[in-house]
N, C-alpha and C positions, 0 to 999 in steps of 0.2 A: 830702358837701360838704367834708369835711376836706381832700381832695386839692386842691380848687379854691382853698381859702384858702391852702394851701401854695403853689400856683402863683402867686397874686397876690403873696405875699410874696417869692417867688423872682424874679419879674419886677421888683419894686421894688428888690430888692437888686442885681440885675444892672445896673439903670439908674443906680444911685447913683454919684455922682462922688467923694464924700468917703470917706476910709478908714474901715473898720469897726474899732473898737478891740478889742483882745484881748490878754491877757497873753502870748500866744505869737506875736503879729504881729511881724514883723521891723521894725527901724527903717529908714526910707527911707535909701537910699544915694545920695550926691550924684552918683555916676557913672551912676546910672540915671535918665534923664530921665522926668518924669511927663507928657510930651507926645509925640505922635507926630511922626515926621519925615514929609516928603512921601511918601517911598517906603512907609513903614509905613501911612500913611493909604490908599494904593493897595491894599496887602495887605488891610486891613480891608474896603474896598469890594468887593474881589474875592470875599472870603468871603461877603459879603451877597448878591452877584449870583448865587452858586451855591447859596444856602440851600435854595430850593424843590426843586431837583434832588437835594440831599443828603437831604432828608426822604424823598423817593421812594426813594432808594437804601436808606435804613434800612428802609422798608416792605418792599422786596423781600427784604432780608436777614432780617428777622424772620419773614417768611412761609415761609422755608426751615427746617423743623425740624432742629435740629442739636444735640440732646443729645450729651454726650460719647460715648456708646456708639453713636450713629447715624453710623457712619463715612461713609456715602455723603452724608448731609446736611451733615456738617462739610466734606467735600471740596467739595460744591456751593457752600457759602458762601465757601470759599477761592477757588474759581474766579471767583465774583462780584467779590470784592475784587481778585483778581489781575488781572482784565481792567481794572479801573479804574486800577490802578497802572501796568500796561503802557502804557496810553494816555497816561500822564504821562511816559513815558520810562524807566521802571524795567525791569530784567530780572527777570521774575517766574518762580519755579519752585515746584513742590510737592515737599516733602521727605517721602516716605512713611515709615511705621514698619514694622518687621518684624511679621509676623502674630502672633508670640508676645506682642507688646506690647498687642494689641487696641485700638489707637488709630489715628486716621485719618492723622495727620501734620501738617505745618505749612506755611504759606505764607511764603516768604522772597522779598523783592523788594529789589533793590540799585540805587542810583543813584549814579554817580560824577561829580564835577565840581569843579575847583579844588583848592586846597591847604588848605581850611578844616577844622575839626574834623569828625570822623566821628560822625554822630548815629544812634543806634539807637532806633527807635520800636517800642514793644511793645503788641500787642493780643492778643485771643484770639477764636476762632471758635465755640467750643462754649458750650452753655447747660446749666443744671441741669434746668430743666423744659422740656417740649415736649408736643406732642399737642393733643388737642381743647381748645378754649378758650384756646390760647396764641397765636393768630394776631393780627396787627396790627389794632388798633381805635383810630381817632383821634377824640378829642373836643376840638375846638378846638385848644388848644396843649398838650394832653396826649395821649400815645400809649401804649397798653398792648400787652403781648405779651412773649413769652419773648425775652430778650436786648435789649430796648429800651434798658435802661440798663447791663446787665451781660452782655456789653459790646459788642454790635454798634453801639450808639450811639457808643462810644469809637472803634471802628474807622472809622465814617463820619466822625468828627471828624478822624481822621488824614488820610483821603482829601480831605476838604474843605480842610484847612489846606494840604496839598501842592498841591492844584489852584490855590489862591489864589497860592501862591508861584510856581507855574509861569506863571500868567497875567501876573504882573508882571516875569517874567524873572529871578526870584531863585533858583529851583530849579536852573537850569542850572549854577550855581557851587557847588552843595552836595553833600556826600557823605552819603547817607542809606541806612540799611538798615531796612526794615520787616519785622518778623517777627510773624505772627499765629499763635499756637499753636493746635493743635486739641484740647488736653486740659488746659487750665488748671484747669477745675473738678474734674478727677480725673486728676492726672498719671500717665502710664503708668509701670510698673516694669519694669526698673530705671531710675532717674532718669538714670543715666549715658548711657542710650540716648535716652530720651524728651526730654532737654533738651540733647542734643549740638549740635543746630543753633543753639539759643539761645546756648549758651556759645561756639560758634565765631563767631557774629555779634558777641558782646561783645568777644572778643579782637581783632576787626577794627574796633572802635569806640572813641570817646573818652568818650562820655556817653550815658546811657540815659534816655529819656523814655517813661513808661508811662501808658496812657490808661484805666486801670480806675477807675471811679468819678470823681466830680467834684463840686465845690462852688464857690460864688462866692467863698468866703473861706478855703478850706483846701486844701492839698496835703499830700503825705507825703514826707518825706525820710528817714524811718526806718520800718522795719516789723519786727515780731517774726518770728523763725524758728520752725519747728515740727518736732517729732520725735515718733516713736511709741514706746511702751513696751509690754512684755508681761510680766506677772507670772504665774508658775506656782508652785503649792504642791503638794507630795505629803506624805501622812501615813499613819498606820496606820489601816486599816479595822478597826472593832471594834463591838461592841454599844454602843448609846448609854448604857447604864447605867454604863459605865466611863469616860465623858468626864471629863477633868481628872485622872484617876488616873495613877499612875506607869507603869502598864503600857500604858494606852490613849493617854495624851497628850491634846492639845487638838484634834486634828483639823485638816484643811486649811481649813475655813471660818473658824474663829477666827483661825488664823494669817494668812490672807489679809486678813481684816477688820482685824486688828491692824496689819498693814503699812500698809494704806490710811489708817487713822485716824492713824497716826504721821506719814505724809506730811502730812496736814492739820494736825495739831497743831504740828509743828515747822518746816514750810516755808512756810506761808501768810503772805503779807504783804510779801514782797520785791517791789519794783517791777518790773513786767513779767513776772514768773515765774508761770505757772499750769501745773497738771497735772491734767487732767480724766480721770475714769474714764468710759469710754464704754460698755463691756460687761463684765459679770462673771457668773460662775456657779460653783456648787460642788455636788458630789453624789458618787454612787457611780461613775457612768460619765459621761464628758464628752468630746464630740467637737467639733471645730471644722472647718467646711468652708472652701472656698477663698475665700468672700466674707467670712469672719470671723465668721459666725453660729455661736453656741454652742448645742449640744443636750445636755441633761443629764437624768439620771434618778437616782432614789435613794429612800430610805425614811426616815421620821422616826426610826426606831429604829436607824439605822446611822450611825456616826461617818464623815463623808465623807472619802474619801482623796485627793480632787483639788479644786483650786480654780484658776481662771484669771481674769485681768482684763486688759483692754487699755485704752489711753487715749493721750492726746497730752500733750506737753510743749512749752510755748511760752516764748520767751526773747528778751531784747534783744540779747545778744551771745553768741558762741561760748563765751566764758569763763563766762558765767552758765549756759549749757547744761551745760558740763563739770562745774561745781561742783554743780549740782542732781543730775546723774546720780551723782556720787560720794556725795552724801548719801543718795540713794535706795538705792544699793547697800549702804551701811552699815546702814540700817534693815532691809533685807531679810536681811542676814546674821545678825541677832539673833533667830533663830527660837525660837518657843515649843517646849516639850518635845514630842517625837514628830513634829515637822514639819520639812520642809526646803523652802526657797523659793529661786527664782532669778528674776532680772529681766534682760531683754534690751532693747536700744534700737535703733531704726532711724532713720536720718537722712532728712529730707524736704526742707524749705525752710531754707536758711541764713538767718541774721539779716542785716538791712540796718541797721547802726547809723548814727546821725547823725554826719556828718563835716563838716569845714570846707568841703569841696568841695560837699557837699549844701546847706549853708547859702548858699553863693555862688549856686548854681542857684536857690534860693528867692528870693534878692534880685533876680536878673535877671527871674525870672518875676513877682514882685511889681511891679517897675517896668513891665513890659509890661502887666499888668492895669490898673494905675492910669492909664497913658498912654491906654489904650483907654476909659477912663471907668468901668471896673468897680471893685469894692472892692479894698482892700489885701488881700493874701493872707498868711496865717500858716500854720504847720505843725501838723498833727494829731499828738498824742502817738503814738509808735510802737506802744504797747500798745492803741491804739484801732483799729488796722487789722489784718486777718488777713494771712496770708502771701500772696504773689503771685509771678508770674513774674519781676518786677524783682528779687526777693530772690536769684534764682539768679545774676544778673550782678553783684550788689553787691560780691562779693569781687574783682571784676575791674575795674569802672569805676564812677564815681559815677553816681547816678541820682536821679530825682524821679518820683513817682507821683501819681495822683489828678488827672490832666489831662483826664479824660474828661467825660462828661455827668452832669447832676444828675437823679436819679430816686429811686424808693423801691420797696420790695417785692422786692428782689433775692432770688433763690433761692426764690421763692414764686409761686403763680399770680396774685398781685396786682402783679406787676412793671410799672412804668411809667416813662416819661421825660418830663421837662418840655422840650418841643421848643426853646424859646428858648435853653436851655443848650447845645444843639448849636452854635448860632451863637457863643455866648460861648466855648465850648471851642475851636472852630476858630480864631477870631480871636486868642485869647490864644496858642494853640500856634504859629500862623504867625508872629506878631510875636516871640514868644520864640525860635523857631528862627532867625529872621533876625538877632536880636541875638546869639545864641550864635555864629553864624558870625564875628561881629566881636569877641566878647569871650572866647571859650573857645579857648585855644591847642590846636592839634592835639598829641596825645600827652600832654596834662596828666593 
C-alpha cells in the first residue's frame, strides 16, 4: 500500500496551484507569466487529448525487452519511437555502433523550421533490467515494468509533447533534434565513439532538455561527473613470519589498505566529492578478466605480492576532479617499505556545473509549471543526481534535466511509473519549449 499512498500524494501535488516552498526554489521572475496564453492552453489541451494513446505507446515500449546488451531489443524500441517522430515530420535515422563497441546505436531525429533556437531533446532506449517479470502491468494509475520510469516514460513524454505542439501548429516553426541513446545505462567504450552522435547533435543545438527522471517540484541544472580509477600495488613475496621486517617489508595488502584508508581520512567531506571502492583483492596470484572481475589465490603464510582495487570518483567540476586526482597521486606515492603503488584514471561523464544559463532555463520552466497549475519548481543539488547523457553536452551547450516522468524503483525489478506524471511531464515540456522559442536567442 505504500506505493498507493505515494500515488495519492503525487496526484495531490500535481493538482496544487500554490507554489511549494523550498530553500532551493527559485524566486518567481516577473517576465515569466503564471497564466497560460490562449495558444498555451491549446497546447495543454492537445496533450490531454493524446494521453490515452501515449499510455498505450509506453505499454508497447515497455513490452520490448531492451537491456543494454540486448542489441536487437534496443533497436526495436528505437524503431518504435522513430516511427512516431517520423509521423510528426522528423527525419529519423538509426546511427549504428561498430561491432567492437558491442552496443546497438542511437535514434536521431531532426526537425527544421524557422529561425528560433535549436532544441536538443535527450532520452535513452535501454534498461538495466529485463526478462521474466519485467513486462507491463497496469494497476489503475500505476504501471510497472522495466523502463516505465527509467526512461521509456520520459521518451513517451517527448513524443507526447511534440505531438501536442504539432497539433496546434507550433512545431512547424521549431528546430528540434531528438536523440535517444541505446546505451545510457552502460555507455560503450570508447566514449569518443559511443557519444559521437550526441556531441554532434549538441554542436548543432543551442540548449539541451533531458527527460531522465521527473518530479512535480524538482529538476536538475547541475550533475556530478564521474571517473574511474585503478590502484595497483606490487611488493616482495616472502614468508609471513617476516612481515614488517626490513627484509620482507609490509606487503601489497597493507600498502593497498594504507592508501585507501588515507583517501578516506584526508579527503572525505568536500562537497560533491566522493571516491568509492568497488572491487579490491590481494594475494599471491591475481587476474582480472575483461568484465573487471578479479580472481585471486594465496596462503595465509605468504606475504601477498599483489593488490588491486578499482572504484569511481564523482565531482562537481573538472577543477575538483583534477584536484582530487592530484591528492590521490600524492598519497599513492608515499609507499610503505618494500611496496610500490600506481594509480591510473579513466574519464567517463564530465561534470555539469550550475551556470547562469542553467538558472535561466529553470526560471522559464518554473513559470511554465506554475502557469499550468502545477507546483513551483526548484533545482536538485547536483550531488543528489548521478551522471547522465546530458553531462556529455554540458561543456558545449546549457541544459536542464529531470523533465521526465515520476516513478520509483529504477534499476530494480520493482520499477514503476505514476501515469498522471506522464501528462504533467508532457504538458510542462510542451509549454516550456514553446516559451523557449520566444525567450531563448539562437546561438546563445
